Structure formats: structure tokens, C-alpha cells
MARKEZA-595661 format. One record per residue (C-alpha): z, x, y; residue in three letters. Coordinates in steps of 0.25 Angstrom, whole numbers, plus 5000, padded with zeros to 4 digits. Layout:
<rs>
ZXYALA/...
</rs>
This chain:
<rs>
503350074971UNK/504150044958UNK/504349904953UNK/505949884955UNK/506549754948UNK/507949764957UNK/506849784970UNK/506149664964UNK/507349574963UNK/508049624976UNK/506849584984UNK/506749454976UNK/508249414977UNK/508349464993UNK/506949364995UNK/507649254988UNK/509049274995UNK/508349275008UNK/507549155005UNK/508649075000UNK/509549125014UNK/508549115024UNK/507948975018UNK/509248875024UNK/508748915040UNK/507448845038UNK/507948725031UNK/508348605037UNK/509948565035UNK/509748455026UNK/509048535017UNK/509948665017UNK/510948545014UNK/510048505001UNK/510148634996UNK/511148694982UNK/512448754988UNK/512048894981UNK/510948904991UNK/511348965005UNK/511148875018UNK/511748965027UNK/510548975039UNK/510349035050UNK/511249015063UNK/510448985076UNK/510749035089UNK/511148955100UNK/509748995105UNK/509148935093UNK/509948805092UNK/510748775104UNK/512148775108UNK/513248845116UNK/513748995115UNK/515049025123UNK/515649175125UNK/517049165128UNK/518049265134UNK/519649265136UNK/520049245149UNK/520849365150UNK/521449345164UNK/521849195158UNK/522649265147UNK/523449365155UNK/523549265165UNK/524149165156UNK/524949275147UNK/525749325159UNK/526049185164UNK/526749165148UNK/527349315150UNK/527849265164UNK/528549115158UNK/529049215146UNK/529649315154UNK/530249215165UNK/530849145152UNK/531449275146UNK/532149335159UNK/532549215166UNK/532849095156UNK/533349185144UNK/533949295150UNK/534449245164UNK/533449365171UNK/532949325184UNK/531549385188UNK/530449345196UNK/528949365188UNK/527549415196UNK/526249415189UNK/525149515190UNK/523849475182UNK/523049595186UNK/524349695178UNK/524549585168UNK/525949595174UNK/527349525175UNK/528249585184UNK/529749555183UNK/530749555194UNK/532049535193UNK/533249475200UNK/534249545195UNK/533849705193UNK/534649745185UNK/534349645172UNK/532949735172UNK/533149795159UNK/533649655153UNK/532449585159UNK/531449685152UNK/532049675139UNK/532049515140UNK/530549515144UNK/530049635134UNK/530449545123UNK/529149465127UNK/528349595121UNK/527249505114UNK/526249575103UNK/524949535103UNK/523949565088UNK/522549495085UNK/522749575071UNK/523549545058UNK/523649685054UNK/523949745067UNK/525449795069UNK/526349765080UNK/525149705089UNK/525049725104UNK/526049725114UNK/525749605124UNK/526649655136UNK/527049775144UNK/528349795149UNK/528749875161UNK/529249895175UNK/528549885188UNK/528749995200UNK/529649905209UNK/530549885197UNK/529949725191UNK/529849725174UNK/528449715171UNK/527749635161UNK/526249675157UNK/525349615148UNK/524449745139UNK/523149745142UNK/523049765125UNK/523949635123UNK/523049565133UNK/521949585124UNK/522649565110UNK/523149435116UNK/521549405121UNK/521149435106UNK/522049355100UNK/521749235110UNK/520149255107UNK/520349225091UNK/521349105096UNK/520249045106UNK/519149065094UNK/519948945085UNK/520048855097UNK/518648885101UNK/518348855085UNK/518948715085UNK/518548665099UNK/517148695095UNK/517148635082UNK/517948515089UNK/516548495095UNK/515948475082UNK/514848595083UNK/514348665071UNK/514148815066UNK/514848875082UNK/515248995083UNK/516449055090UNK/516649205088UNK/517449315095UNK/516749415105UNK/517649545108UNK/519049515109UNK/519049415120UNK/517749345117UNK/517349215110UNK/515749175107UNK/515449035104UNK/514248975101UNK/514048855096UNK/512648785091UNK/512148665097UNK/513248635106UNK/512348625120UNK/513448585131UNK/513848715131UNK/514848665145UNK/515648585135UNK/515748685125UNK/516448795134UNK/517448685140UNK/517848665126UNK/517848795122UNK/518348885133UNK/519348785139UNK/520848835136UNK/521248695133UNK/522848735134UNK/523548615134UNK/524948635142UNK/526048535148UNK/526848555158UNK/527948505168UNK/527548475182UNK/528448525190UNK/529148415197UNK/529448395212UNK/528448505217UNK/526948475219UNK/525948605216UNK/525548625230UNK/526948615233UNK/527348715224UNK/526248805228UNK/526748815242UNK/528148825240UNK/528048935228UNK/528048885214UNK/529248855207UNK/529648945195UNK/528948905181UNK/527848835188UNK/526448825191UNK/525148765198UNK/524048705188UNK/522848625193UNK/522848495190UNK/521448415183UNK/521448335195UNK/521248435205UNK/522848445209UNK/524048545204UNK/525148525197UNK/526548635198UNK/526948635181UNK/528048715175UNK/527448835169UNK/528148795156UNK/527248735145UNK/528048605141UNK/527148585129UNK/525648675126UNK/524548605120UNK/524548685106UNK/525548575103UNK/524448475102UNK/523948425088UNK/522848345094UNK/521848305105UNK/521048175107UNK/520148115118UNK/520447975121UNK/520347855130UNK/521647805140UNK/521147655138UNK/522347645153UNK/521847735161UNK/520347725156UNK/520247875154UNK/519947975142UNK/521348065139UNK/521548165129UNK/522548125120UNK/523548235113UNK/524748225103UNK/525548335101UNK/526148415087UNK/527548375083UNK/528348485092UNK/527348465104UNK/527648295102UNK/529148335103UNK/529148435114UNK/528048325120UNK/529148235119UNK/530248305124UNK/529648355137UNK/529148225141UNK/530548165137UNK/531248255146UNK/530148245159UNK/530048095160UNK/529648075174UNK/528948205174UNK/527448255176UNK/527148315163UNK/525748395165UNK/524748425153UNK/523948565158UNK/522648595152UNK/522248735155UNK/523048755167UNK/522548615173UNK/523548495174UNK/522548375166UNK/523648285169UNK/525148275176UNK/525848135171UNK/527148105174UNK/528048085160UNK/528447935159UNK/529147945146UNK/529348045134UNK/528048045127UNK/528648075111UNK/527248045103UNK/526748195105UNK/525348125110UNK/524848105125UNK/523548115134UNK/522848205144UNK/522348125155UNK/521448185165UNK/520048165170UNK/519348185156UNK/517948105153UNK/517748075137UNK/517148205135UNK/518048305141UNK/519248235134UNK/518548245123UNK/518448405125UNK/519948425128UNK/520448355116UNK/519548435108UNK/520048575117UNK/521548525114UNK/521248495099UNK/520648635097UNK/521748705104UNK/521848775117UNK/521348905117UNK/522349025120UNK/521649095131UNK/520449045142UNK/519049085137UNK/517949125148UNK/516549085144UNK/515849235148UNK/514449175141UNK/513749035138UNK/512548995131UNK/511848885129UNK/510648825122UNK/510048685122UNK/509648665107UNK/508248635112UNK/508148775117UNK/508548825104UNK/507548745096UNK/506548795107UNK/507048945106UNK/506848925089UNK/505548875091UNK/505148995100UNK/505849085089UNK/505149005077UNK/503749025085UNK/503749145088UNK/504349205073UNK/503349125066UNK/502249185076UNK/502749315074UNK/502849305059UNK/501449255057UNK/500749365066UNK/501649475058UNK/501149425046UNK/499749415050UNK/499649545055UNK/500149625044UNK/499149545036UNK/498049575044UNK/498549725045UNK/498949755031UNK/498349635022UNK/499049625009UNK/500149735013UNK/500549635025UNK/500649545015UNK/501849635010UNK/502349655024UNK/502449505027UNK/503049455014UNK/504249565018UNK/504249505033UNK/504449375029UNK/505549415019UNK/506149485031UNK/506049375037UNK/506849275028UNK/507949395026UNK/508149385040UNK/508449245040UNK/509149265028UNK/510149355033UNK/510349275046UNK/510749165036UNK/511649245027UNK/512249305040UNK/512549185048UNK/511749255059UNK/511449185071UNK/509849185075UNK/509349165090UNK/508149165097UNK/508249335098UNK/508549345084UNK/507349265081UNK/506549365088UNK/507449475079UNK/506749405068UNK/505249405074UNK/505549555079UNK/505849575064UNK/504549515059UNK/503749625068UNK/504649735064UNK/504649705048UNK/503249725046UNK/503449885053UNK/504149925040UNK/502849865031UNK/502049935041UNK/502750065040UNK/502550065026UNK/501150025024UNK/500650145034UNK/501550245028UNK/500650205015UNK/499250205022UNK/499750335026UNK/500150415012UNK/498750335007UNK/497850395017UNK/498550535014UNK/498050524999UNK/499450444991UNK/499050344979UNK/499250184985UNK/500650194977UNK/501150344982UNK/500550274997UNK/501550154994UNK/502750214990UNK/502550325001UNK/502350205011UNK/503650155008UNK/504350275006UNK/504150355018UNK/504050225027UNK/505450175022UNK/506150295031UNK/505450275044UNK/505750115041UNK/507150145039UNK/507350205054UNK/506450105060UNK/507249995055UNK/508650045057UNK/508350095071UNK/507949945074UNK/509349915066UNK/510249995075UNK/509749915088UNK/509949805080UNK/511449825075UNK/511649875091UNK/511049725095UNK/511949645086UNK/513249725091UNK/512949745106UNK/512249615107UNK/512749465108UNK/512049335105UNK/510649315103UNK/510449475105UNK/511349495091UNK/510449385086UNK/509249465088UNK/510049585082UNK/510349525070UNK/508949475067UNK/508349605070UNK/509449675062UNK/509249595049UNK/507749605051UNK/507749755052UNK/508749755039UNK/507749645031UNK/506549725036UNK/506849855028UNK/507149775016UNK/505649695017UNK/504949795023UNK/505349885010UNK/505649814998UNK/504949705000UNK/503649765005UNK/503749874995UNK/503949774983UNK/502649694986UNK/501849814988UNK/502349864974UNK/502049734968UNK/500649734974UNK/500249874971UNK/500749844955UNK/499849734955UNK/498549794962UNK/498649944962UNK/497649964971UNK/496750114972UNK/497050104990UNK/497950034998UNK/497349955008UNK/498649925018UNK/497949905033UNK/496949815037UNK/497249835051UNK/497749935061UNK/497849955077UNK/497450105075UNK/496550175065UNK/497050275054UNK/496950425059UNK/497250395074UNK/497650515080UNK/498150485095UNK/498650595102UNK/499850535107UNK/500650675111UNK/499350705121UNK/499750585129UNK/501150585129UNK/501350645141UNK/500750555149UNK/501450445139UNK/502750505143UNK/502450505158UNK/502250355157UNK/503550325149UNK/504250395159UNK/503550315171UNK/503550195164UNK/505150235160UNK/505650245175UNK/504850135179UNK/505650055170UNK/507150105174UNK/506750105189UNK/506349955186UNK/507549945180UNK/508350005190UNK/507649955204UNK/507149805198UNK/508249785187UNK/508149665179UNK/507949535177UNK/509349515170UNK/509649405161UNK/511149325163UNK/511449415151UNK/511749545160UNK/512049475174UNK/512849345170UNK/512449205175UNK/511849075169UNK/510349055162UNK/510048915162UNK/508748855154UNK/508348715159UNK/507248655154UNK/506448535162UNK/506248415156UNK/505148345162UNK/504148465161UNK/503948595168UNK/505048645174UNK/505248685188UNK/505748835191UNK/505548815206UNK/506248675207UNK/507448725198UNK/507748845206UNK/507748775219UNK/508648655214UNK/509648765209UNK/509648835222UNK/510548735228UNK/511648745217UNK/512048875224UNK/512148965210UNK/511949115216UNK/510449165210UNK/509849065201UNK/508449105193UNK/507349005188UNK/506449035180UNK/505548995168UNK/505948995154UNK/504848975145UNK/504248835143UNK/503948775157UNK/505248665156UNK/506148785155UNK/506848865167UNK/507748965167UNK/508848955176UNK/509849075179UNK/511149085188UNK/511849195192UNK/513349215187UNK/514249125196UNK/515449185204UNK/516349085197UNK/516249125182UNK/515849065170UNK/516148935175UNK/515348935188UNK/514348965180UNK/514548855171UNK/514548775183UNK/513148835189UNK/512648795175UNK/513148655179UNK/512648645191UNK/511248695186UNK/511148605176UNK/511648475184UNK/510448515196UNK/509348535186UNK/509748405178UNK/509348295187UNK/507948385187UNK/507748365171UNK/508048505168UNK/509048525154UNK/509748645151UNK/509148725139UNK/510248825139UNK/511348915147UNK/511649045147UNK/512849085155UNK/513449235155UNK/514549295163UNK/514649425170UNK/515549475160UNK/514649455149UNK/513449505156UNK/514049635159UNK/514449655144UNK/513049625140UNK/512549705149UNK/513249835146UNK/513149815129UNK/511549775130UNK/511449945136UNK/512449985128UNK/511649915114UNK/510449995120UNK/511250135122UNK/511850115108UNK/510650075101UNK/509950205107UNK/510950285102UNK/511150255088UNK/509650255086UNK/509650385091UNK/510750425080UNK/509950365070UNK/508650425072UNK/509250565075UNK/510050545062UNK/508650505056UNK/507550605064UNK/507850725071UNK/508650725086UNK/507250715092UNK/506850605086UNK/508050535089UNK/508050575105UNK/506550545105UNK/506750395097UNK/507850355109UNK/507050415122UNK/505850345117UNK/506650215114UNK/507450225126UNK/506050235133UNK/505650095127UNK/507050025132UNK/506950085146UNK/505250035145UNK/505849895142UNK/506849885152UNK/505949895162UNK/504949795156UNK/506149685159UNK/506349765172UNK/504849745177UNK/504549625172UNK/505749565175UNK/506049515161UNK/507449455159UNK/508349565153UNK/509549495143UNK/510149515132UNK/509049505123UNK/508449595131UNK/509349695127UNK/509049655113UNK/507649685116UNK/507749815121UNK/508549865109UNK/507549815099UNK/506649895106UNK/507450005104UNK/507249985089UNK/505749945090UNK/505450075098UNK/506250155089UNK/505550085076UNK/504450155081UNK/504850275085UNK/505450305072UNK/504250265063UNK/503650375073UNK/504650495072UNK/504950475058UNK/503350505057UNK/503450615066UNK/504650675057UNK/503750645045UNK/502750735050UNK/503550845056UNK/503750875041UNK/502450875037UNK/501550925049UNK/502551055051UNK/501351125061UNK/500750995068UNK/501151025083UNK/502150905087UNK/501350825095UNK/500250825085UNK/501350775076UNK/501750675082UNK/500350625085UNK/500250625071UNK/501350535067UNK/501250445080UNK/499750415074UNK/500450405059UNK/501250295064UNK/500550235076UNK/499850115065UNK/501050095062UNK/501550075075UNK/500649985083UNK/500649885068UNK/502149875067UNK/502149865084UNK/500849745084UNK/501849675073UNK/502949675082UNK/502149625091UNK/501549525084UNK/503149465082UNK/503549485096UNK/502349415104UNK/502749285097UNK/504249305102UNK/503549345115UNK/502749225117UNK/503349095109UNK/504849165107UNK/505249085119UNK/505949125132UNK/507249155128UNK/506949295122UNK/505649325131UNK/506049435137UNK/506449495124UNK/505349475117UNK/504449535129UNK/505349665131UNK/505049655115UNK/503649665115UNK/503549755126UNK/504649855119UNK/503749875105UNK/502649905115UNK/503650005122UNK/504150055108UNK/502850085102UNK/502350165113UNK/503550245115UNK/503750275099UNK/502050305099UNK/501950405112UNK/503450425119UNK/504150465108UNK/503350585103UNK/503350675115UNK/504950635117UNK/505150695103UNK/504350825108UNK/505250825118UNK/506350835112UNK/505950935103UNK/505450895091UNK/504551015091UNK/505651125091UNK/506251045078UNK/505051055072UNK/504951195074UNK/506351205067UNK/505851115056UNK/504751205053UNK/505651345054UNK/506751285043UNK/505351255034UNK/504951405035UNK/506351445032UNK/506451355020UNK/505151385016UNK/505351525017UNK/506651525010UNK/506051444997UNK/505051564997UNK/
</rs>
């Protein structure tokens, strides 16, 4: 309560900077452009679910890399042995073991052959600081005496990692060619690339442009023999058969006559003579010379242009082409010719990339999500602010000022960090509105207790802030642990939720203590009241003595029965799993002529032979959610299924608002990471509470929290709410909320253990619960006021998330008040108290 110029300066500086960094996010672009250059202009980045766009998760195709590397290695071995050393050989390839087997026509040359091929050893390193690198090849002998060359696992991994880095640069060039703004291209793990392009709603085109390898090569066509004849008789040495764009096939030489890396430009154009779109290309000087030499030596022969192992065209060379330029013709449209030119200009991907996760959101759906989030946030803020004033009067105004600054600081931090705000992120901010007042309620209730014990107003104020601070730290840090786990083990929207929740927890620590205490100090110095009139409204009157421990056996029995039912339902009935966990495709469609008819949509799609198709309402009467099981042909087959649905519904005035496709690979990983996240959170919190309290408190807190998780999981199973990735976020947030309540009660139990050493433990726990129940009911009510608008106005996308949160708050309050106490007793807290008494007597005796 002492005046501190430094504290005043810090609060003022933080508030001013917070406003300066937060305001640009709420101003139009022309106003931001007119700002002085020294003022911040960076805004919060809106996620794809808020502004629309496309999200692709790409994975390097390891099988393709191995196949291609073995083919190249086979050519190198043949050239080294036969062409350079005159050693006859027969090479076979085993892709399963990543091995070449070399049978020599003259076994006496085995050592010479071994020495020759060992010179092909290649070392790969992805770090400038690495010494030596990783050997890519391993040499040996097979049981039947053949020489073997094997690709090492370490070498394949290093090559994949290197190819991902190269792929990111190529993808960035291709996306930049599309003219989009603020694309996000990030590496994920060792073999994946995440691409997010805001405002680009044509995911099919984006996928075609990004995931196509676009490797252009030129090969001579093998003369005098067709592909079908060669396949019937056996392929001549050094040849291969590739499909052609017209549906046939061509027999080509394996050796690449000229590669696409020599291209310096590619542009879409129009061939006036043949009246068709083409792609014109131009070589660099080296490529132009090589192209001229090849065409000069092979006049009258066919020359194939191959794109991604498909022959686009194979014309006859009429005369030498010395200008270094040419045309690629095929069944192009103006759009596909332009896209191919983009691909060729950006360069070929060094490896094939498979799309394993795809999400597309229409801009109109994003605008609806923003509207839902703003509506829910404004209503929640009004309800919480109004309730705090009704409950605490002027003290509620102090808390509300801190709350408003808290929200400003969250947006400022998001802007400074360049973080992405998603719809679950807005939910995190709205939840923070409810949680932020918790610290103020703790402080205010502590002040009231201290004043009732006979302390003066200034003593009560000081004690309120000092004694509540430890509890505030404990409750906030347990939630921060959950936010950290969510961030590192979650993805996409879950990470957005974790970021806003984590920032809200940190800013709440600052505003609830520093800012609120500053306001209280300024008010007290001016008014100097004789009595603190803090609370005007409460749910439970002072002096309440509810005998919770007397009914504890019935409560425990009820909790055991409810937990068994929840687990039984989860085991026997299962869950309504979202595509995050089972794979497949979810499509949100909207009817343009009024309410949608789910039955008609279901009947229309039944004839498409897509396997299991679910059709259900989605929020508004005009919107419908279509879920399609993962198709047997993988991601390409999933995309074909989406196209079929889109075409079938287009005739019935339906438009696609969003698509979400998740492969089986990703869904399995998400399920595994979700379970791990819950376990890690519980272990981390167990360790923290064990460190801050005694081990009985830690085990009781984790047991109580596990009870809440089981009950919430039972809700998902019994009600059929969709269990998806955000549900994991809901469960983990409930872990934090439940622990928040449990820690507050446990902290009071620990305090009373020191004060009332002769009081029986059941009575002491009853006393602790009754002392904190006023704070618990008020805090939980403010959280409900924040959550209910999310349930009603937050939109269908996060409906299951917010319902589970609301239910979990009820369960968390119930368990922390009634369930936690009996568990403490059963874990032997009474014996611990007796030990403390014995220690205290010994110390007292020694001091006498």
C-alpha cells in the first residue's frame, strides 16, 4: 500500500504500449497507412478459420525417394562397371530392402568391381557444423556371392530432411507466383511442410500447383520398337516405358538427354497455327547448346518431353533447334498452361509430396466465425463486468479496469509476436475474461476475512494481497502448464487456443496484482475509510457451516458410479469421433434458396458410392455438414470424392463453405498425441503440486482431476457430441480449471493445518471448504457468464468444445469442493498432521 513511482511508471508504460500495439488490429488499412512511421502497425494475424483460405500439410514420399535414388544408383553402377571398367554385370533391384544386387559375368573381377563401386560412396549432411556427414551407401555380399549396394536408413533420413528444405524454397516461389499475400510455409518435423495461404479458396488448384513435382526431362524415343512390343519381348537395356498424356505409352531411353534445370523461363502462349494453348520455354546458354547438339544429331528421330514421368509430347525432330527455345504442347487449357508455366518457372520439387491433411474455409464462413466470436466476446464481457459491479460495487470497477487492460495486453502481445488468432483462440480470450476476475475475487474475499478477524482496513488490504498472492501463483501456474502442453503437442486451432490462454494467464498475473493494487492504493489514500465495504452480493452467506465430510461417503459412492458409467459408455458405446481421429473428409455446404434439406442431400449422395456418408445440420438452417469416410485410394481418392459431392450438390443450389480432409496417418498421430498430452499434463501438474505442497495434496489433486476428465469423456460418449481435436483442448483446459479450484481449497487446508493443530481433520477440511466456497461460487459463476455466450453465439465449429467446457466447470466445482477432501484423508493426510504435531512438540520442548 506504499506509493511507488517506479510501479506507477511501469503500469503507465505497459498500458500505453499495450494500447499502441493493440489498436492497429481494430483499424482499417488506410488509417494504419497514415500513421507516423514510429508507431506500431503490425496487426493480429487472423487464422484461416476467420478469414478463409487453404491449409495443406505435405509429406515427402519416402517410397518415391527410395525408388528414384535406386534407379539413379543403378545407372551409376552400370556406367562405372561396364562403360568405364569393361566389367560385365546384371543388376537387380529390391526396393523393400533398398538394395541393388550385382551379378558379374566374370566372377574373377569381383574385387575390381567392388573397388569401382565403392567410389560411388556419397556423404550427406544437413548442417554446416557437421563433420564428415552420413554415409548414404553400405556395401556387402549376398549369400549367393553377389555384390550388394544398400541405401542406409540414416542416409535416406538425411536425404529426406535435405529435400524438405529444398522443397520449401520451391513451394515459396510457386505460391509467390500466385500473387497471394502473407502465405505461411513452415517445416514440420523432418519430412513435412505446412502451407497456409489466407484468402485463397481454390484448394484444388493450390494443391495441384504445390504438390506437383514438375520435373521436366527430355529423352530420346527408342527407335524401331513400340512400348507394347518391348514389354512383350523384354525391355532393351537402358530403356523404360512411360505413360503418355494421350493414354498410350512410349519406350524411352533411361538416360536424360537434357534436364529442366536448364530452363530460365516458361510462359503460357497460344499456337496460332494449331489454335491451341501451349507453354513456351527458354534454356540458358548451356542448355541451349546441349539442346542444339541433341536435335542436330537426331534429325528424323522422336524426342520426348516428359513431365513427372508422363510423356507430354514426343514429336519428330525435323531440323536442328539452335535458338535455345521451344514449345510444350498437349491437351492444355488456358488455365492449365498458365499453371504449368508457373511450375516450370519456380523449378521442380526435388521430391514427391503427398497431401496428408487439407482444410479449406470460404471467406464468407470466416466472416461468420468472426461475427460469432465478437458477439460471444462482447456479451461475455458485458455480463462479467456487470456482475462484478453488482457483486462488489466500486471494488468490482477496480477489477473491471484490470480486466479490460488484461484483454488489451493479450491483443498487444498477439500483435507483437505475430501470432495467429483462430476461432478457438477467441474462445481462449473469452475464457480468460472469466478467469481473470478469479484473482481479484481471491484477493477481495481474503480482505473480507482479514477485516472480520479484527484487522484495520489498511491491514486487511495488505493481508488480502499478500496472502492471496501464493494461491494466485499456484492456480495460474497449473493452468499455464496445461497451456504449454497444448501448444507443443497440439496443432493449428489448438495451438491458437493455447497461445491466447497462456498469454491471458501471464497478463492476468500482472493486472490482477499490480494494476488492482495500484487502484486500491490510490482510492484508499484519498478516501481513508473506517470500514471496507467490499461485497454487495453473494450466493452463500457468511458463517455458513455445511458439513461436507458427513456426506462424503455418499458423494464418493456417487462419483464412483458415475465414473464407472462414463468408462463403460466409452468402452461399449464409443464416441462420435471427428475426422481428426478417424480420417476422411468433412464438407460444410450451404443452401442458397432457404433452409437445407438434410434428407434430400443424403439421398442425393447415396448414389455416389462413397461408402459411409453422414449428413447433419450445422448451426444455421441453411448449413449442412457432410462427412465422408476415408476412401480406399488415399488422398487422391478423397479429393475425387469431394469433387463428386461438389458437382452433385451444385445442381441443387448448394455451395461448399469449407472442406477438411485428414488422412489415416495424420488422424492416428493426432489421437496418439492427444492422449499423450493429457498424461503429460497430469504428470507435470503432479510434480508441481508435490513440490509446492505435500505428496498427499498432489495425489489428491491428480485423482480429482482424473475424475473430472473421466466425467467429461463420459459426456462426449453419452450425448454423442463430436469428439475432435478441439475436444482434447477442452479436456486439457478442464484439467487446468479443475486444478485451479482444487489448489485454492488445498492451499486453505494447508494454512489451517498450521493454525488449528488440534482440530480433527474432517472438521478442518469442512472449515477450509466453507471459507473458500464463497470465492468458488462467484468465480465459477463468472466463468459460466463467459462460457454461456460461447455456447449460444460461438457458432457450430466450437459448439462441442464450449458445451464440454461448461459441463466441466460444473464437475470441477463439485469435485474440488466435495470429492477432494475425502481423498486427502484416504491418502493419509491425517498421519502427516500427527507427524507435524510431534515435530512441533519436540521443537517447543527444546526451546524451553
